[in-house]
N, C-alpha and C positions, 0 to 999 in steps of 0.2 A: 501177704507181706503188708504190713499195714503200718500206719504211721504212728509214734509214740510221743505222748505228752512231754512235757517240759522235765528236765531232769532233776530238778529241787525233789529233793525228798526229806521225809522226815528222820529224825534218827534211828540208827538200829536199835531194838529193842528183843527182849528175850522172846516176845509173841512172834516177832519178824524171823528168830532165827530157829524158831519151832515150826512156822509155816514152810520155809525154805528148806530144811531137813526133809520133812516128808513129802515137798514137790520132788527134792532132789533123789530119793528112796522109791518113788513111784515111778520116775524117768528112767531110773537103772533097771527097774523089773520089765519096762515096756522094751528098753533097749535091749535086754535079753532075750527077748523073742527073734532078734536078729540071727539066723543060722549061718549065715555068708558074711561074716565081718570083712574080709576083703572083696565083697563083690565080683567072684570069678564067676557066678552062674551068668552073669551079663555077656562073659567071652566065650561061654559055652555054643558051639556051633549044635542047633538042634534042626531036625527035618521039618519041613512044613507041614507034616500030618503031627509032630510031637509038640510043635511050638502052637498050633491050635488046641490041641488038647489040654496044654497048661494054661492057655487063656481060659478056656470053656470051664475049666475047673475053678479057675480064680474067681470067676463072676458066680458061679453058682456058690462054690465056698461064701462067698459074701452074703448072696442072697440067704441063705440056710441061717446064718449066725443072724441076721438082722430079721429073720422071721422069729427066732428065739427071744430076740430083744423086743417083740411085739413092735416091728416096724417104725422104729422112730420117724424114718423118713418121711412118713406121710402124716405127721402132724403140722407140715406147714407146706405152703407154696415154694416152689423153687426155680431158680433159673440156673440153666445147667451150661456152663461155659468151657468149650474146648476149642484149639487151634494149636498150630506150630509156634507162634510168636505171638504175644500181646494180650494172652488169655488172662493173666493176671491182672494188667492192667484193665482189660475190659471188665473184667469181676468188679475189681475194686471202682471203677467210675461208676458201674450200676449200682452197687452198694450205696456211695457216697450219694447218689440221686434219691434211692429210695430212703435213705435216713434223713436228707433234707427235706423231704415230703412227709416227715414224721412218724415212719414205720419202722418197729425196730426190727432190726434186719442182721441176721447173720451172714458171717463172710468166711469163707472157707477158700484160703490161696496155698499154692505147694510150690514148691517147698518152704519151709520157714528159712529165715536168713538167722537169728539167732536163740530165739526161745519157742518151744513149740505151742505154746501160746496164739503166738501168730498164726496159727492155721485155725483156731477157733476165735474169731472177731465177734463182738457186739457192737453194732453202731460203730463199726469202724477201730474199734479197741480190743487189742486181745484181753482174754478174761483173765480175771486175777488168778494166782498162783494157787492160792486156797480153792478157789472153783474148779481149777483145771483138776487139782488133787482129789478133791472130791468126788468128782464125776469118773474120773480114771480108777478111783478105787472102787466106786460103784460097779463099774465095767469090768474090774479085774473078778470081783467074785461072781459075776454073771459067766465069765469066760471061763472061770475054773469048774464051775457045775456045769458049762457046756460041753467041756473036753472029755468030761467022764465017758459019755456015750457018743461023740459027735464021730463022725466017720473023718471027717475034713476039719483039721483045727485051724480057727483062724491065724493067721500070719501077722507078723510086725504090721505090714502095709495094711491089713484089713482091721485091724484094732485100730490103727490111727484115724482110719476113715471111720469105723464105727464110734469112735470118741466124739468127734464133730458131730454126727446125727443126733448122739444121744445128749449131747452139750447144747446143741439147739433145741431139742424138746424141752429138754429141763429148764432151760432159759425163756421158754415160750417166747420164742420169736414168732413175727407174723409174717415173715416172709426168709428165704436163705437164698444167696448167691453161691455157688458151689463151681469150683474150679477142677476139671478132670487134672488127674495125674498126669499119665500117658496114654496118648489114643484116644478111647472114649470106650466102643464097643464093649469091651472086656475090662473095663476098668474098674476098682473096687467103688469110684462114685456113681456107677450107672445102676445103681439099686433105686435112686430118687426118681421119683414121679413128677418130672418137669414138665411144666404147660408151654415153657417156652427154653429152646435151645438157643447155643449162640455158637456158631464155628468163624471164628477170625479168620484164620486163611490154611493155607496147605503147604507146607516145605520140606525140606529134606533134613528131618532129624526124626531120632528112634527109629530108624531103618531096619536095624536088626531085630524089632521086635513087630513093628508095623507096617513095613515095609516088603519089597525091596522098592516100589515104583510110586509115584504119586496118586495112583488111583488106588491104590492100596491105603495108602496113608488117609485119603479121603473117604475110603470105605469103613476103616476104623473109626474117625471122627463122625462119621454121619450115623454111626449106632447109637448116639445119644439122642435122637431124634425119637418122640415118644408118639403113639396113636394119638392123631385128633388134635397135635399140637401145633404150635408156631415154631419157627426156625430162622433166626436172622445169619445170612452168608454173608461172610466179607471177602471172600475168595472170589476174584473176579476171571481166573483162568477158565476159558470157555473148554476146553477139554477133558475138564474135571464136571461139567454141568450135569452129564448124563448120570455121573456117580449119586451126586445130591438126588436129582429128580426121581431116580430109580427109587431111593430110600423115602423119598417124600411120598410118593405114589403108593409105596407099599404101605406105609404107615398112616395114610391118608392125613397127610399133615398139609400146612399150608408155609412154603418157602418165600423169604424176602430178600433180595438180592442186591449187593453194593453195586449203586452205577445204574440200575433198575427202580428200586421201590423207595431206595435213599441214596443222596449223595453228600459229598463232602467236598468243599471248593473255596476259592480264594483265602487260602491258607498263607496267612504272614508271621514273620519274626519279630518279637521287639525284646527288649532288656528282659522281661518276665515270664518271657515263655510264648506260646504261639495264639493267636486269633485266626479265626475260621468259621466259615459258614455252614450250616447243616440243615439239608433240606430233607423232610420226610413225608408219608402220608399225611400228617398231620399238621403240614405247614413248614415254614422256612423259620429257622432262628439264625440272626444275623450275628457277627463278629463276637461269636462264644470265646470264652478265654481258658485256656488251662495254663499251669504253672510248670511246663516242662518244654523244653528245646526241641525234643526229637519230632521231626515232621511226621513221623507214625503216629504218634499220639493222638493227632488231628482224626485219622482213621479210627483208632481207638475208642476214642470218645465218642465219634459219631454212631458207631455200632452199638456203643453203649445206650447213647441216648434213644435211638430208635428201637431197641430192645426194652429198654425202660417204660416209653410210650406203650409198647405192647401190652406189658404186665398191667400198666394203668387200664388199659381198656378191658382186659379179662377182670380184673376186679374191680369194677364202676368206680375208677378213681380218674380225677385228670390233673396231671400235673401243670403248675403255673410256670409261665417260661423261667422264673426267678429261682424256681426250685432247680431246674435244670442247670441254669447258670451258676449256683452255687456248689451244686454236687460236683460239676466238671472243674471249675476254677480251682477248688482247694484240692485237686489230685494231690496225692502224697504218697510213696513207695520207698521203702529203704532199697538201697543200691539199684534205683531207676535213675541214672542220670543224677546221682545224690551228691550235690559240692557240700565238702566236709570243710574244706578250707581253703582260703582266696591267695594266701602268699607263702609257698607256691600253690595255684589252683590245683586242689585235689579233686578228681571225680571218681566216685565208686559205680561200677554198672555192673549187672550179672550177665553181660551177653556172653551167652554159654554155646550158642551155636553159631552155625554161618549166617543165617538169615537176621537174627538178632546183632551179630557183630559187623555186617554190613551196612546196616541200619545206622549204629554206634558209630562206624569209622568215617560217615558221611557227615554227621554232626561235627566231630573234632576235625574233619578236612576242610569244613564250610566257614566253621566258629572260629577257629584257632587256628588258622592257615600259617603263623609266622611264628609263633612262639616255639621254644625249646622243648621236647618232647620227652617224657619217661613212660614206658609202659612197664607193669608189674601184673604176670598173668599166671594163672595155674587152672589145669582142667583135669576132667576124669574122661578114661579111655571110652565110655559109651558115645562120647562127641568125636568127631573127626577134626583132628587138630589140625591138619594141613589146610582144609577148605576153610576153617575158622581162623586162623592167623593170617591166611593170605588176603583178607580184606583189612587189616589193621597194621601188621607188622612193618610196611614200608613207610608209614606216617612218623615212626619215632626213631627219636635218635639213640634212646638207651632202652634195652629191653631187659628185664627182670623176670627169671623163671622160677616158678615155685612150684609147690602141688598143696591140693586141699588137703586138710585135715577130716576125715569122715568115716563113719563106719558103714561098710555093707555097697560100697561102690569103689570099680576098679580104678586106680589114680594113675595119670602119667607123672613118671619120674622127671624133674626138671631137665637131665641129660636127655631125655627121649625128645621134650620139645625143644632144645638146643641143635638137635640134629636138623629142625625144619628151618629155622631161623634163617641159615647162610643162602637160603634158595632163595627166601622172600625178602630179605634186606642185608647184603653182606656188608654195609657199611655200619650198622648197628653195633653197639658196643653190648656185651651179653654178660650178665651177671646169674649165678645159680644161687638159689637160697632154698633149702629143706624146708625151712620151720617158716609157714604163711605168716606167723603172728611177727615176723622180722621185716616182712616186706614194706612196711611203711617206713620206719626207721631208716631201712637201707635206702628207699626211695628219697626221702627228705635231705638224707646226708650226701646224695647226688645231684639234688638240684638246687637251683637260684632261685631267689623270690619269684620272678617273673615267669619261671619255667610253669609248664603243666605236667601234672602226674594224673596217669589213667590208672586204676587198678580194676582190673575186670576178669571175666572168665566164670568159673562154677559158683553159683550161688552157694554151694556148700563150705567154699573158700571165703566168700565175703563176710561171713558171720564172723569169723575170726579177726578179720581186717576190722571190721566196724567197731570191734570191742576196745579199740584202740580210742576212740571219741566215745563210743556209748557201752562202759561196761555192763556185763549181763547181769552181774548182781543188783545193780543199782537201776536197769531196766524193769527188771523184775518187782522189786520194791516199790517202786513208783507205780507200777501196775496194781499191787496190791491196796496202796494205800492214797491215791489220786484217780483211781478209776472213777469216770463220771458219764461214759455212755454218750459223749457229745462229740461231733464232728468238730475239729479246730477251724 
């Protein structure tokens, strides 16, 4: 999930119509690999044995397909990032620092918000639709040849990850920053040979697949640590330390812990975002600025700064302090506390699990204590609705409930969420809207100019909402004709 450039675009022409048509067709083919459009597999109860067998087959299937592709992941050094929260932000910060130092950098974040190109960014910009189409068409031909004799055929998830690695190889990136999808040990991205792993934190999310305990979650996430590599760990819970230490010892790796090997302090807020100090083995950097109001972004940025410094050490580079400041200050991600209107104040944020929602609620409560507030939210059933909503529901006067529009994920219907709200905020006025594309209009109709509207929940829903301000077709058009490989 990366930033886009100006919405000004060239006039639509026949060339673009052809590009868009081919782009749409190849994406339709890719989405056709989804065999469970309602996401019922996520709700199926598996025994621990069957769950582990499925996970082991997943990573084996991905490894075999990459071997057939002649190991595209080995063509560039990689920083691999996992964690319950913040992994997308940390990945983006790292990429921006590397780009600011002049490195051609591939960035993979997941899931995408509006267009699948977002998962394949070069120098923090999603690749052109025509390039995306070319790489996926190449991969499709190889996929179809491979499937003639393959015992385990690549899935939709496998293909999206393979496309990232294939595109980065074709683009000849000098380095890549790759965000894990779920967990780490058996995630399809764990075919990369990273010299640096990052574990942002450990929390209660995806427990049905990588739980049920935090120790289980930590074990899954520590699985991205590679032999003789470095790992940066942002989790400070001492009860989980032995999980990381065992993996580090097994892999003969070197671990660096937040609070011991690097620290972030002196965090302050101003009108433009955050200012904080970072202290690492390389010294201190004072008054680092990032244009985001969430206090947690100081931690994310600090983790990214230290991981970037380790990468520089490994590759005989030395980042000037100005490079780090530039990379961190101009952080930008869609639906990460994204302000899209000011009267009323409309904020988009993809807080989709309890830890993320708790952090978001703290910003809303501290920054906007007196404003009348309207909440619009939709969720998928792989998330704990009650635990997520309990952090945010009590802050709002009006709550609009909707559902994401996504293939392959189980959804909460608005009425199912409505059953939870009265226990958390009995005074709130409730509205149920089935179509997420209508919640912007509904929210604005209920708001006064001085009110706050927060639209949050599933990232899969946020893309539909964001189209109100940034139509997908225009985003793709601008990527095709204004692509400049430069950070803003």
